[in-house]
C-alpha positions in Angstrom: 0.0 0.0 0.0 2.9 2.3 0.7 4.2 1.7 -2.8 0.8 2.4 -4.3 0.5 5.6 -2.3 3.9 6.7 -3.5 2.8 6.0 -7.1 -0.3 8.2 -6.6 1.8 10.9 -5.1 4.0 10.9 -8.2 1.0 11.3 -10.5 -0.4 14.0 -8.2 3.0 15.8 -8.4 2.5 16.2 -12.2 -1.2 17.0 -12.1 -3.1 18.3 -9.2 -0.1 19.5 -7.3 1.8 20.7 -10.4 2.7 24.4 -10.5 0.8 24.7 -13.9 -2.5 23.3 -12.6 -3.6 26.2 -10.3 -2.8 28.8 -12.9 -4.7 27.0 -15.6 -7.7 26.4 -13.3 -7.9 30.0 -12.0 -6.9 31.4 -15.4 -9.9 29.6 -17.1 -12.3 30.9 -14.4 -10.9 34.4 -14.6 -11.1 34.4 -18.4 -14.8 33.4 -18.5 -15.6 35.7 -15.6 -14.2 38.8 -17.4 -15.4 37.6 -20.9 -19.0 37.1 -19.6 -19.0 40.2 -17.4 -19.0 38.6 -13.9 -22.2 36.4 -14.3 -21.8 35.1 -10.8 -22.6 38.6 -9.5 -25.0 39.8 -12.1 -27.2 36.7 -12.3 -27.0 35.4 -8.8 -30.5 36.5 -7.9 -31.8 35.3 -11.2 -30.2 31.9 -10.6 -32.2 31.6 -7.4 -35.4 32.3 -9.3 -34.5 29.6 -11.8 -33.8 27.2 -9.0 -37.3 27.8 -7.6 -38.8 26.9 -10.9 -40.2 30.3 -11.7 -39.4 30.0 -15.5 -40.2 26.3 -15.9 -42.4 25.3 -18.8 -44.7 22.4 -19.2 -43.0 19.8 -21.5 -39.4 20.6 -20.6 -37.3 17.6 -21.4 -35.6 15.9 -18.5 -36.0 13.6 -15.5 -35.4 15.9 -12.6 -36.2 19.4 -11.4 -33.5 22.2 -11.1 -33.4 21.7 -7.3 -32.9 17.9 -7.7 -30.1 18.5 -10.1 -28.4 21.0 -7.8 -28.8 18.6 -4.8 -27.3 15.8 -6.9 -24.3 17.9 -7.8 -23.9 19.1 -4.2 -24.1 15.5 -3.0 -20.7 15.0 -4.6 -19.2 18.2 -3.2 -20.7 18.7 0.3 -18.6 16.5 2.4 -15.7 16.4 0.0 -13.1 18.5 1.8 -15.5 20.7 3.7 -13.9 19.8 7.0 -10.8 17.6 6.3 -9.9 19.5 3.2 -10.0 22.9 4.9 -8.0 21.6 7.8 -5.4 20.1 5.5 -5.2 23.3 3.5 -4.5 25.3 6.6 -2.1 22.7 7.9 -0.1 22.6 4.7 -0.4 26.2 3.4 -1.2 28.3 6.5 -4.3 30.4 7.1 -3.9 32.3 3.8 -4.8 29.0 2.0 -8.4 29.7 3.1 -8.4 33.0 1.1 -7.3 31.2 -2.0 -10.0 28.6 -1.5 -12.6 31.5 -1.6 -11.0 32.9 -4.7 -11.2 29.5 -6.4 -14.9 29.2 -5.4 -15.7 32.7 -6.7 -14.1 32.1 -10.1 -15.4 28.5 -10.1 -18.9 29.8 -10.0 -18.4 31.0 -13.6 -16.5 27.8 -14.6 -19.5 25.7 -13.5 -21.8 28.1 -15.3 -20.0 27.5 -18.6 -19.4 23.8 -18.4 -23.0 23.0 -17.4 -24.4 25.3 -20.0 -22.3 23.7 -22.8 -23.1 20.2 -21.5 -26.9 20.9 -21.5 -26.7 22.4 -25.0 -25.1 19.2 -26.4 -26.8 16.6 -24.3 -28.2 13.5 -26.0 -31.1 11.2 -25.4 -30.2 7.5 -25.2 -32.1 4.6 -26.8 -33.9 3.9 -23.6 -35.1 7.5 -23.3 -32.7 8.7 -20.6 -30.8 11.9 -20.9 -27.0 11.7 -21.1 -24.5 14.6 -21.1 -21.2 15.8 -19.7 -18.0 17.2 -21.1 -17.5 14.1 -23.2 -20.5 15.0 -25.2 -19.6 18.6 -26.1 -16.0 17.4 -26.7 -17.4 14.7 -29.1 -19.6 17.2 -30.9 -17.6 20.4 -31.0 -13.9 19.6 -30.8 -13.5 17.7 -34.1 -11.1 19.4 -36.6 -12.2 20.0 -40.2 -9.3 19.5 -42.6 -8.7 21.5 -45.8 -9.7 18.4 -47.9 -13.1 18.4 -46.3 -12.5 15.4 -44.1 -13.2 15.7 -40.3 -10.6 14.6 -37.8 -12.5 13.2 -34.9 -10.3 14.6 -32.2 -13.3 15.4 -30.1 -14.4 11.8 -30.0 -10.9 10.7 -28.8 -10.8 13.5 -26.2 -14.3 12.7 -25.0 -13.3 9.0 -24.6 -10.2 9.9 -22.6 -12.2 12.2 -20.4 -14.9 9.5 -19.8 -12.2 7.0 -18.7 -10.5 9.6 -16.5 -13.9 10.4 -14.9 -14.3 6.8 -13.9 -11.0 6.9 -12.0 -11.8 10.4 -10.7 -15.1 9.1 -9.2 -13.1 6.8 -7.0 -10.4 9.4 -6.2 -12.5 12.4 -5.3 -16.0 10.9 -5.0 -15.4 7.8 -3.0 -12.0 7.0 -1.3 -11.6 10.3 0.8 -15.2 10.1 2.1 -15.2 6.5 3.1 -11.7 6.8 4.6 -12.9 9.8 6.8 -16.1 8.1 7.8 -14.6 4.7 8.6 -11.8 6.2 10.6 -14.1 8.5 12.5 -16.5 5.7 13.4 -13.5 3.5 14.5 -12.0 6.2 16.6 -15.4 7.1 18.3 -17.1 3.7 18.5 -14.4 1.2 17.9 -16.2 -0.3 14.8 -13.7 -1.7 12.3 -13.3 0.2 9.1 -14.2 -2.8 6.9 -17.6 -3.1 8.6 -18.4 0.6 8.0 -17.3 0.3 4.4 -19.4 -2.8 3.8 -22.6 -1.2 5.3 -22.1 2.0 3.3 -21.5 0.0 0.1 -24.9 -1.7 0.5 -26.7 1.6 1.1 -25.0 3.2 -1.9 -25.9 0.3 -4.1 -29.5 0.6 -3.2 -29.5 4.2 -4.4 -27.4 3.9 -7.5 -29.0 0.7 -8.9 -32.3 2.7 -9.0 -30.8 5.0 -11.6 -30.9 8.8 -11.9 -34.6 9.0 -10.8 -33.9 7.3 -7.5 -30.6 9.3 -7.0 -32.3 12.7 -7.4 -35.1 11.7 -5.0 -32.6 10.7 -2.3 -30.3 13.7 -2.8 -33.0 16.3 -2.7 -33.9 15.1 0.8 -30.4 14.2 2.1 -28.3 17.1 0.8 -30.2 20.0 2.4 -30.1 18.1 5.8 -26.5 17.3 5.3 -25.6 20.9 4.6 -27.5 22.2 7.6 -25.8 19.6 9.9 -22.4 20.7 8.5 -23.2 24.3 9.0 -24.5 24.0 12.6 -21.6 21.7 13.6 -19.0 24.1 12.2 -20.7 27.1 13.7 -20.9 25.4 17.1 -17.1 24.8 17.1 -16.5 28.4 16.0 -18.7 29.8 18.8 -17.2 27.5 21.4 -13.8 29.1 20.4 -15.2 32.6 19.9 -12.0 34.2 21.2 -10.1 33.0 18.1 -12.5 34.4 15.5 -10.9 37.8 15.1 -7.3 36.6 15.3 -8.2 34.0 12.7 -9.5 36.5 10.2 -6.4 38.7 10.8 -4.1 35.8 10.1 -5.9 34.8 6.9 -5.7 38.2 5.3 -2.4 39.3 6.7 -0.7 36.3 5.2 -2.3 36.3 1.7 0.9 37.4 -0.2 3.5 36.7 2.4 2.9 33.3 4.1 3.4 32.7 7.8 7.1 33.1 7.6 7.9 33.9 4.0 11.4 35.1 3.2 11.0 35.6 -0.5 8.4 38.3 -0.7 5.5 38.0 -3.1 7.0 34.9 -4.8 8.3 33.4 -1.6 8.0 29.6 -1.1 5.3 30.0 1.6 3.1 32.2 -0.6 3.4 29.7 -3.4 2.6 26.8 -1.2 -0.4 28.5 0.4 -1.6 29.6 -3.1 -1.2 26.0 -4.5 -2.8 24.3 -1.5 -5.7 26.8 -1.3 -6.6 26.5 -5.0 -6.0 22.7 -4.9 -8.3 22.2 -1.9 -10.8 24.7 -3.3 -11.2 22.6 -6.5 -11.3 19.4 -4.3 -14.2 21.0 -2.4 -16.4 22.3 -5.2 -15.2 20.4 -8.2 -15.4 23.5 -10.5 -13.9 22.6 -13.8 -13.6 18.9 -13.0 -16.5 18.0 -15.3 -18.6 16.2 -12.7 -21.3 18.9 -12.3 -22.4 18.7 -15.9 -23.0 15.0 -15.5 -25.0 15.6 -12.3 -27.1 18.2 -14.1 -27.8 15.9 -17.1 -31.3 15.0 -16.1 -32.6 18.5 -15.2 -35.7 19.7 -17.0 -34.8 22.8 -19.0 -35.8 24.4 -22.3 -32.8 26.7 -22.3 -29.3 25.3 -21.6 -28.2 28.6 -19.9 -30.9 28.2 -17.3 -29.3 25.1 -15.9 -25.9 26.8 -16.1 -27.2 29.5 -13.9 -28.3 27.0 -11.3 -24.8 25.6 -11.3 -23.5 29.0 -10.3 -24.9 28.4 -6.8 -22.9 25.2 -6.1 -19.4 26.7 -5.3 -21.1 29.4 -3.4 -23.0 27.0 -1.1 -20.2 24.4 -0.8 -17.0 26.4 -0.5 -17.9 30.0 0.3 -20.6 29.2 2.9 -19.9 25.7 4.3 -16.1 25.7 4.0 
């Protein structure tokens, strides 16, 4: 297991922890934020109206409401790094890492808006009548290259295929292993129940939900996710109020170390700043999954006559998950 862990760390060193990753992630969000005129600010109130179903039309194609789609997407993010991820970011990058988590979430609101809108625009209906979408579909349909001789090079098909395979591995990496590890270890520490028993029980519960398909998934998540978010929020707030004397010093340490790090010696480009920046952005993505491509899949079944309407609903995800709960 140690060798396997070392292998994963090597891969992470080139990808998620690579210096290029955070700039590409934030750069994409920043580009779309400026190009689209800060939609996460201008259309935030409108997004809430869409979520409430104010603009729904009879006959809209899909298997779930806007709220059910939002809850399904949040079910994969609330709990993913909301407590452990924040603590790890602060431990590794110092208090300033929290600021960069918030920046990632703010720009990630636009990233999710774009990826979900595109995904809904190019979603397809399967032979059994179910809706299927995700980045692999707009890659397949829009990233093919037309050559001078009139032939079409199906690069989008290959890219979509690679993304689909990567998504399968990612679902274990960010959507499964960290959660079950945290739950099983917490239950073992508190109640002495072995990790393998906790894992087995949760596997059965998960199977009962997933085997029912998207319709059962959205019915479960629309009830479970709001309750889960409230429990997270009340739990975290209780800890904060119990340690109220640290609230103001905490805020001071977060914002005083944004560009310097706790003990940076290299100024703006000092090692501590770079590490806080990297860990904050990295953990921010881990928390809200903006740009990862999972949200468009979760929103696949939403009933909508305009692709952009579902994209607006997705704006709310990083705000709820990272800016509020984290």
